[in-house]
C-alpha positions as CSV (number, residue, x, y, z in Angstrom):
1,M,249.5,206.3,79.9
2,N,253.3,206.6,79.2
3,M,254.7,209.9,79.4
4,K,257.8,211.8,78.6
5,L,260.4,209.6,81.0
6,S,262.6,212.3,83.3
7,T,264.0,212.7,86.4
8,G,261.3,212.8,89.5
9,N,259.2,210.5,87.3
10,I,257.6,207.0,88.7
11,L,257.9,203.2,87.5
12,I,255.8,201.2,88.0
13,S,256.0,197.5,87.2
14,T,253.7,196.0,83.9
15,P,252.0,192.6,84.9
16,E,254.7,191.5,81.8
17,L,257.7,191.3,84.8
18,L,255.5,189.3,87.6
19,L,258.2,186.5,87.0
20,D,260.9,188.8,87.7
21,H,262.1,188.4,91.3
22,I,263.8,192.0,91.6
23,F,261.1,194.1,90.0
24,N,257.7,192.5,90.3
25,Q,254.8,194.6,92.0
26,S,257.6,197.2,92.1
27,V,257.4,201.2,92.3
28,L,260.2,203.0,91.7
29,L,261.6,206.7,91.3
30,L,263.8,208.1,88.4
31,S,266.6,209.7,90.7
32,E,268.4,210.2,87.4
33,H,267.6,210.2,84.3
34,N,270.0,211.4,81.1
35,D,272.2,210.3,77.9
36,K,274.2,208.7,80.5
37,G,271.4,206.3,81.7
38,S,268.9,206.0,84.3
39,M,269.4,205.5,88.1
40,G,266.0,204.4,90.3
41,F,265.0,203.4,93.5
42,I,262.1,200.5,94.3
43,V,260.0,202.6,97.1
44,N,257.7,199.8,98.1
45,K,260.0,196.9,99.2
46,P,260.4,197.2,103.0
47,L,264.0,195.0,104.0
48,S,263.6,193.0,107.4
49,I,266.6,194.4,108.5
50,R,266.4,198.4,109.8
51,L,269.0,201.0,110.3
52,N,270.5,200.4,113.4
53,D,271.2,197.0,112.7
54,V,274.0,198.3,110.0
55,F,274.5,201.3,112.2
56,E,274.8,200.5,115.9
57,D,275.4,204.1,116.9
58,I,272.3,205.0,115.3
59,P,269.7,204.7,118.3
60,L,267.2,204.9,115.5
61,N,264.6,201.8,114.8
62,I,264.5,203.6,110.8
63,Q,263.1,200.7,107.9
64,L,265.9,199.9,105.5
65,W,264.2,199.2,102.0
66,N,265.6,197.5,98.3
67,G,266.1,199.8,96.3
68,G,267.5,197.6,93.8
69,P,270.0,195.2,92.3
70,V,273.0,197.3,91.4
71,E,275.4,197.9,94.3
72,T,273.3,196.2,97.1
73,G,275.9,196.0,99.6
74,S,275.7,200.2,99.3
75,L,273.5,202.3,101.7
76,F,271.3,205.5,99.7
77,Y,269.1,207.7,101.0
78,I,266.8,210.4,99.4
79,H,265.5,213.5,102.1
80,T,263.6,216.5,102.4
81,V,266.2,218.1,104.3
82,P,269.1,219.5,102.2
83,E,269.3,222.7,104.6
84,L,270.3,219.5,107.1
85,V,272.4,217.4,105.3
86,P,275.5,219.6,103.1
87,F,276.1,218.2,99.7
88,S,272.9,216.6,98.8
89,I,271.5,216.8,95.2
90,P,268.2,217.9,94.3
91,F,266.1,215.8,91.2
92,D,262.6,216.5,92.2
93,L,262.3,220.6,93.5
94,D,258.5,220.0,93.4
95,K,258.3,217.4,96.0
96,N,261.9,218.5,97.6
97,L,263.6,215.3,97.3
98,H,267.2,215.3,97.3
99,I,269.3,212.3,97.0
100,G,272.5,211.7,99.1
101,G,275.0,214.0,100.9
102,D,276.9,214.2,103.9
103,F,275.9,211.3,105.5
104,N,277.7,212.1,108.8
105,Q,276.1,214.9,109.3
106,L,272.7,213.4,108.5
107,K,273.9,210.6,110.9
108,K,274.0,213.8,113.7
109,A,270.9,215.2,112.8
110,L,269.3,211.6,113.3
111,I,271.0,211.3,116.7
112,E,270.1,214.4,117.7
113,G,266.6,214.0,116.7
114,K,266.7,217.1,113.9
115,V,265.3,214.5,111.4
116,D,263.4,211.8,111.7
117,E,262.2,208.7,109.1
118,R,259.4,211.0,107.9
119,Q,262.0,213.3,106.3
120,V,264.4,210.4,104.9
121,K,264.3,207.1,103.3
122,F,267.2,204.6,103.4
123,F,267.9,202.2,101.0
124,L,270.6,199.2,100.0
125,G,270.9,199.1,96.3
126,Y,269.4,201.0,93.2
127,A,268.1,200.0,90.4
128,G,270.2,201.3,87.2
129,W,270.1,201.4,83.3
130,S,272.7,201.8,80.5
131,P,272.2,204.8,77.8
132,T,268.8,204.1,76.3
133,Q,268.1,200.5,78.4
134,L,265.2,202.1,80.0
135,E,263.8,203.3,77.2
136,E,263.8,200.3,75.4
137,E,262.6,198.6,78.6
138,I,259.3,200.7,78.1
139,R,259.0,200.0,74.6
140,E,259.0,196.3,75.4
141,K,255.7,197.0,77.9
142,A,258.0,196.4,81.2
143,W,257.2,199.8,82.8
144,F,254.8,202.3,83.1
145,V,255.5,205.7,83.3
146,T,253.6,208.3,85.4
147,K,254.4,211.6,87.6
148,N,255.4,211.7,91.0
149,D,251.8,211.6,92.7
150,L,253.2,209.4,95.9
151,D,254.6,210.7,99.2
152,I,257.6,208.1,98.3
153,I,259.3,209.0,101.6
154,N,255.6,207.7,103.8
155,L,254.1,205.6,101.5
156,N,252.2,202.3,102.3
157,P,254.1,199.8,100.4
158,R,251.4,197.2,101.1
159,N,248.9,198.2,97.9
160,V,250.6,200.8,96.0
161,W,251.8,198.9,93.3
162,K,248.1,197.5,92.9
163,E,246.1,201.1,93.2
164,K,248.9,202.1,91.0
165,I,248.4,199.7,88.1
166,V,244.4,200.2,88.2
167,A,244.6,203.8,88.2
168,I,246.8,203.8,85.0
169,N,244.1,201.2,83.6
170,P,240.9,199.9,85.3
171,E,241.3,197.0,83.1
172,N,244.3,195.7,85.5
173,I,242.0,195.5,88.1
174,I,242.6,191.7,87.3
175,W,246.1,192.1,89.0
176,K,244.7,193.8,92.4
177,N,244.6,190.3,93.7
178,A,247.5,188.5,92.1
179,P,249.7,187.5,95.0
180,L,253.4,189.0,94.8
181,N,255.0,185.2,93.7
182,P,252.6,184.1,91.0
183,H,253.7,180.6,91.0
184,L,251.7,180.5,94.5
185,N,248.4,181.3,93.1
């Protein structure tokens, strides 16, 4: 069920990555794909820290997500409120998804209650690929590529990988009950 790779696609890790401690059972949103490389965010791996643990001046208890293994000390965000976050970059207009923008304006909108966790998702780190690297990983059967049919910001991370892997191929039902760490099986 692999389709042509493009910005806005969803990447679903295949069972080939079950032993990969970063991408095991991951669902990623591809926020950029061009001849310079690719960038995306793991959307189903919550971290144990919250936004107000990092920014004490933001009194909101918003979940932070593990976006990937690159620049894990940097904060990234995807949102649906470009009118409140100047300089944000659109990457999936069908879903009204934008990345980045003026963080001070976003922070102000959060504090004033004009934006909440249903409109923005915060990540520490991202997943990145050099030119042609992601295509090679797909040829090696590390990823399935699908269109984005998810509500990325509000999805329930618990079963999304298992649901997507079976939707891609019903024969993948064997993986539906696989533990996150296969060594524990």
